[in-house]
C-alpha positions in Angstrom: 0.0 -0.1 -0.2 1.3 3.5 -1.0 1.4 5.8 2.0 -1.0 9.0 1.6 2.1 11.1 2.2 3.7 9.7 -0.9 0.6 10.2 -3.1 0.3 13.9 -1.9 4.2 14.2 -2.7 3.5 12.9 -6.3 0.5 15.0 -6.9 2.4 18.0 -5.8 4.7 17.5 -8.6 4.6 20.2 -11.3 2.0 18.7 -13.7 3.2 21.1 -16.5 6.6 19.4 -16.1 5.0 15.9 -16.1 3.0 16.7 -19.3 6.2 18.2 -21.1 7.8 15.0 -20.3 5.4 13.2 -22.6 4.4 15.9 -25.0 7.3 18.2 -25.4 7.3 22.0 -24.9 4.1 23.8 -24.1 2.7 25.7 -27.2 1.3 28.7 -25.7 1.6 30.5 -22.3 -0.9 33.2 -21.1 -1.8 34.6 -17.7 -0.5 31.8 -15.7 -1.7 29.1 -17.8 0.4 27.0 -20.4 -1.4 25.1 -23.2 -0.5 21.8 -25.0 -2.3 19.9 -27.8 -4.4 17.1 -26.0 -3.6 13.7 -27.0 -6.9 12.3 -26.3 -8.7 14.1 -29.0 -8.1 15.4 -32.5 -6.7 19.0 -31.2 -6.1 21.4 -33.9 -6.1 24.3 -31.5 -4.1 23.7 -28.2 -6.9 23.1 -25.5 -5.0 21.0 -22.8 -5.0 23.9 -20.4 -2.5 23.8 -17.4 -3.3 26.1 -14.6 0.1 26.7 -12.9 -1.1 28.0 -9.6 -3.6 25.2 -9.2 -1.2 22.5 -10.5 -4.0 21.0 -12.6 -4.7 20.3 -16.1 -8.0 20.5 -17.8 -9.3 19.9 -21.3 -12.7 21.5 -22.5 -13.5 19.3 -25.3 -12.7 16.0 -23.4 -14.3 17.3 -20.2 -11.5 16.0 -18.3 -9.0 17.1 -15.4 -5.7 15.6 -14.3 -3.4 15.7 -11.4 0.0 14.1 -12.0 -0.7 10.7 -11.0 -4.0 10.4 -13.0 -2.1 11.8 -16.1 0.4 9.2 -16.1 -2.5 6.6 -15.7 -4.3 7.8 -18.5 -1.3 9.0 -20.8 0.7 5.8 -20.3 -2.3 3.5 -19.6 -1.0 1.9 -16.5 -2.8 1.2 -13.1 -2.3 3.5 -10.0 0.6 1.8 -8.4 2.5 1.7 -11.7 1.8 5.4 -12.3 3.2 6.3 -8.8 6.4 4.0 -9.5 7.0 5.6 -12.9 6.2 9.3 -11.5 8.7 8.8 -8.8 11.5 7.6 -10.9 10.8 10.4 -13.8 13.4 12.9 -14.5 11.1 15.9 -15.2 12.1 18.5 -17.5 11.8 22.4 -16.9 8.8 23.7 -18.7 9.5 25.8 -21.8 7.2 27.2 -24.4 7.7 26.4 -28.0 9.5 29.2 -30.0 6.3 30.5 -31.8 6.1 33.9 -33.4 4.9 36.6 -30.9 1.5 37.8 -31.5 0.5 41.3 -31.3 -1.4 41.8 -28.1 -3.2 44.9 -29.2 -7.3 44.6 -29.0 -8.3 43.2 -32.4 -11.0 40.9 -33.5 -10.4 37.1 -34.0 -8.9 36.0 -37.0 -11.0 35.6 -40.2 -10.7 31.8 -40.1 -12.2 31.6 -36.7 -15.1 34.1 -37.5 -15.9 32.0 -40.4 -16.0 29.0 -38.2 -17.9 30.9 -35.6 -20.5 32.2 -38.0 -21.4 28.5 -39.0 -21.8 27.9 -35.2 -24.4 31.0 -35.0 -26.3 29.7 -38.1 -26.5 26.3 -36.9 -27.4 27.2 -33.2 -30.0 29.7 -34.4 -31.8 27.1 -36.5 -31.7 24.6 -33.6 -33.6 27.3 -31.5 -36.5 27.5 -33.9 -36.4 23.8 -34.7 -40.0 22.1 -34.1 -39.0 19.8 -31.4 -39.7 19.3 -27.7 -36.1 20.3 -26.5 -36.1 23.6 -28.6 -39.6 24.4 -27.4 -38.4 24.2 -23.7 -35.3 26.7 -24.3 -38.1 29.0 -26.2 -40.3 28.8 -23.3 -37.2 29.4 -20.8 -36.5 32.5 -22.7 -40.2 33.7 -22.9 -40.4 33.5 -19.0 -37.3 35.9 -19.1 -39.4 38.3 -21.0 -37.8 38.0 -24.4 -40.2 38.1 -27.3 -39.4 36.0 -30.6 -38.4 39.1 -32.6 -35.8 40.1 -30.2 -34.4 36.9 -30.1 -34.2 36.9 -33.9 -32.7 40.4 -33.9 -29.8 39.4 -31.6 -29.3 36.0 -33.2 -29.7 33.9 -30.1 -29.5 30.2 -30.7 -29.4 26.9 -28.9 -26.9 24.0 -29.0 -28.8 20.8 -27.6 -25.4 19.0 -26.7 -21.7 19.8 -26.2 -19.9 19.1 -29.4 -17.4 20.3 -32.1 -19.1 22.5 -34.6 -16.9 23.8 -37.7 -13.8 22.8 -35.6 -14.8 24.8 -32.6 -16.0 23.1 -29.2 -19.3 24.4 -28.3 -20.9 23.9 -25.0 -24.7 22.8 -24.7 -26.7 25.8 -23.8 -28.1 29.1 -25.3 -25.6 30.8 -27.8 -25.2 34.6 -27.5 -23.1 36.0 -30.5 -21.4 39.2 -30.0 -21.0 41.4 -33.1 -19.2 44.8 -33.5 -19.5 46.1 -36.9 -18.9 43.3 -39.6 -16.9 41.2 -37.2 -18.0 38.4 -35.0 -16.1 39.0 -31.8 -17.2 36.1 -29.7 -20.0 33.6 -28.8 -21.1 33.2 -25.2 -22.9 30.2 -23.9 -25.5 30.2 -21.2 -25.5 26.7 -19.6 -28.7 25.1 -18.9 -29.4 22.8 -15.7 -30.7 19.9 -17.9 -27.2 19.6 -19.6 -24.6 17.8 -17.4 -21.1 19.3 -17.4 -17.9 19.8 -15.5 -16.7 22.6 -13.3 -14.2 24.6 -15.5 -11.8 24.9 -12.3 -11.9 21.5 -10.7 -13.4 19.3 -13.3 -16.5 18.3 -10.7 -19.6 16.8 -12.3 -22.5 19.2 -12.1 -26.0 19.4 -13.1 -27.2 22.7 -11.9 -25.5 26.2 -12.8 -24.0 28.5 -10.3 -21.2 27.8 -7.7 -19.5 24.6 -7.7 -20.1 22.8 -4.4 -16.4 21.5 -4.4 -14.3 24.6 -5.3 -17.0 27.5 -5.3 -16.2 28.5 -8.8 -19.4 30.2 -10.8 -20.4 27.9 -13.6 -23.0 29.8 -15.5 -21.5 30.8 -18.8 -18.8 29.5 -21.2 -17.0 31.3 -24.0 -16.3 29.5 -27.2 -12.6 29.2 -27.5 -11.0 32.0 -29.5 -13.6 34.5 -28.5 -12.4 38.0 -27.6 -14.3 40.5 -25.2 -16.7 42.5 -26.9 -19.2 45.5 -26.4 -22.3 43.8 -26.8 -25.2 46.0 -28.4 -22.9 48.2 -30.4 -25.3 48.5 -33.2 -28.0 50.3 -31.0 -25.5 53.0 -29.9 -25.2 55.3 -32.8 -26.8 58.8 -32.8 -28.6 58.3 -29.4 -28.9 61.1 -26.9 -28.9 58.5 -24.0 -27.5 55.1 -23.9 -28.3 52.4 -21.2 -25.3 50.2 -19.6 -26.7 46.9 -18.7 -25.0 44.0 -16.8 -25.4 40.8 -19.0 -26.6 40.0 -22.5 -30.1 39.0 -21.3 -30.7 42.1 -19.4 -29.2 44.0 -22.4 -31.6 42.4 -24.8 -34.7 42.9 -22.5 -34.0 46.7 -22.0 -33.7 47.3 -25.7 -36.9 45.5 -26.5 -38.7 47.4 -23.9 -36.9 50.8 -24.1 -35.5 50.9 -27.7 -37.4 54.2 -28.2 -35.5 55.7 -25.2 -31.9 55.0 -26.2 -29.3 52.5 -27.2 -28.2 49.7 -24.9 -24.9 48.0 -24.3 -23.1 45.4 -21.9 -19.5 43.9 -22.0 -19.3 40.2 -22.7 -16.8 39.8 -19.5 -19.0 41.2 -17.0 -20.3 44.6 -15.6 -17.5 47.0 -17.1 -14.8 44.4 -16.4 -11.6 44.4 -18.4 -12.9 47.6 -20.3 -11.0 48.1 -23.7 -10.2 51.7 -24.4 -11.3 51.3 -28.0 -15.0 50.8 -26.5 -15.1 54.4 -25.0 -15.2 55.7 -28.6 -18.9 54.2 -29.2 -20.0 56.2 -26.1 -18.7 59.8 -26.8 -21.8 61.0 -28.6 -24.2 60.2 -25.8 -25.3 63.1 -23.6 -26.1 60.6 -20.6 -24.9 56.9 -20.0 -27.5 55.4 -17.5 -26.2 52.4 -15.7 -28.8 49.6 -15.1 -26.5 47.4 -13.3 -27.4 44.7 -11.0 -28.2 45.7 -7.1 -25.1 44.0 -5.8 -21.2 44.6 -5.4 -20.3 43.7 -9.1 -22.9 46.2 -10.3 -21.4 49.0 -8.1 -18.0 48.1 -9.3 -19.2 48.3 -12.9 -20.6 51.8 -12.2 -17.5 53.1 -10.6 -15.6 51.7 -13.5 -17.8 53.8 -16.0 -17.1 56.8 -13.9 -13.4 56.6 -14.3 -13.6 56.9 -18.1 -13.1 60.1 -20.0 -16.6 60.7 -20.5 -17.0 64.1 -18.9 -19.2 63.1 -15.9 -22.2 61.8 -18.1 -22.7 58.6 -16.1 -25.8 58.4 -14.3 -26.8 55.6 -12.1 -30.4 54.2 -12.0 -31.2 51.5 -9.3 -33.5 48.6 -10.0 -36.8 49.5 -8.2 -37.3 45.9 -7.0 -35.4 42.5 -7.5 -31.6 41.9 -8.4 -31.6 43.2 -12.0 -33.5 44.3 -15.1 -35.0 40.9 -15.8 -35.9 40.2 -12.1 -37.7 43.3 -12.2 -39.7 42.4 -15.2 -40.3 39.0 -13.7 -41.9 40.7 -10.6 -44.3 42.5 -13.0 -42.4 45.8 -13.1 -42.7 48.2 -16.1 -39.3 48.3 -17.6 -40.2 50.8 -20.1 -41.6 53.4 -17.5 -38.5 52.9 -15.1 -36.2 53.6 -18.0 -38.1 56.4 -19.1 -38.2 58.0 -15.7 -34.3 57.3 -15.3 -33.7 58.9 -18.7 -35.6 61.9 -18.0 -34.1 62.5 -14.6 -30.7 62.0 -16.1 -31.3 64.4 -18.9 -33.1 67.1 -16.7 -30.2 67.3 -14.3 -28.0 68.7 -17.1 -30.2 71.8 -17.3 -31.5 74.5 -14.9 -35.1 74.2 -16.1 -37.2 72.9 -18.7 -37.0 76.3 -20.9 -33.3 75.8 -20.9 -33.7 72.2 -21.9 -36.2 73.1 -24.7 -33.9 76.0 -25.9 -30.9 73.5 -26.1 -32.9 71.0 -28.1 -34.2 73.6 -30.8 -30.4 74.7 -31.2 -29.5 71.1 -31.9 -32.3 70.6 -34.2 -30.9 73.4 -36.5 -28.0 71.1 -37.3 -29.7 67.8 -37.4 -33.0 66.7 -39.0 -35.1 63.4 -39.4 -34.8 60.7 -40.3 -31.5 61.2 -38.5 -31.9 59.0 -35.0 -30.6 61.8 -32.8 -33.3 64.2 -34.5 -35.9 61.6 -33.6 -34.9 61.5 -30.0 -34.6 65.4 -29.6 -38.2 65.8 -31.2 -39.6 63.4 -28.7 -37.9 65.2 -25.8 -39.2 68.5 -27.1 -42.7 67.2 -27.2 -42.6 65.9 -23.7 -41.3 69.3 -22.4 -43.9 71.3 -24.3 -46.7 68.8 -23.2 -47.7 68.1 -26.8 
């Protein structure tokens, strides 16, 4: 019998070195992770992810994780005792990264090759959502309960992948697909996991059947990104020429806010959280707005997101609107709240705070209308506000 102390010692060996002993140099290194080609599936884009701090390897397509002993057992196809013997006798190499060309780390969309493959994913999953079968109907019912109408889902190209699988060479988790477009580029695909589809925790590999925090390691498991996705400003197409834009936390809130309040302004969110990892290039999309109203969640993350927007060079145009009831926009709608009236009141309060009185506001609008006319969207916004000010 192998003592537990020896098992712990072997599993504490550098797993990156163990894998490099078998596979050679790592192919990529980023933010404390090194990547190898996984030998357990046809791996064109290195997906064997070694987390250096946690000393754990994980492969998304395989849905498997490894510590050093388990790796030797699987790779060399030996039992536990033999794996411990071989691991104890191995001369592990220092981990190096293959001499690949350095990538330009400036913010840019994914490669055209990736975008072409991702576009096929979007098309296929969109078709799946509208298929005439019970699974697709359950997903449509779930989205309807969140307040989202069929036209909204089609406008934002929401889709559904019924099972985790490879599509067009990309690994796509089972769930609701949320593509993020900016201009002509497809920047990423985010996936909302669904409870009826079992999956593994991205951090520890634990088998899970419910979204939310992993009971073993505490990691939140609610969303996944298709590998190769880049952070994006979701909803960019709604922002042009609007007096007011609304910042939301999450794609579902963003779609619902636009569905209910598209007459009031544009909407946006970031695909990586409430203002998290804000890219300087995104600020340019907000410079024309007179007011940016945050509709973030009533929690600490929402407060951090609002604080982040306030640090941007936007001339103090950020205005915070608290959800009247519930945690977020969707929860407020679910509780019977009128999202349009709430957004309308927040918009008017935010705009009115810019002027001494209604007369000054009306004079400002008339001066702007001398330079912009319908069908320009800004003119439509301004005329609507002037009508409200004058009570017509």
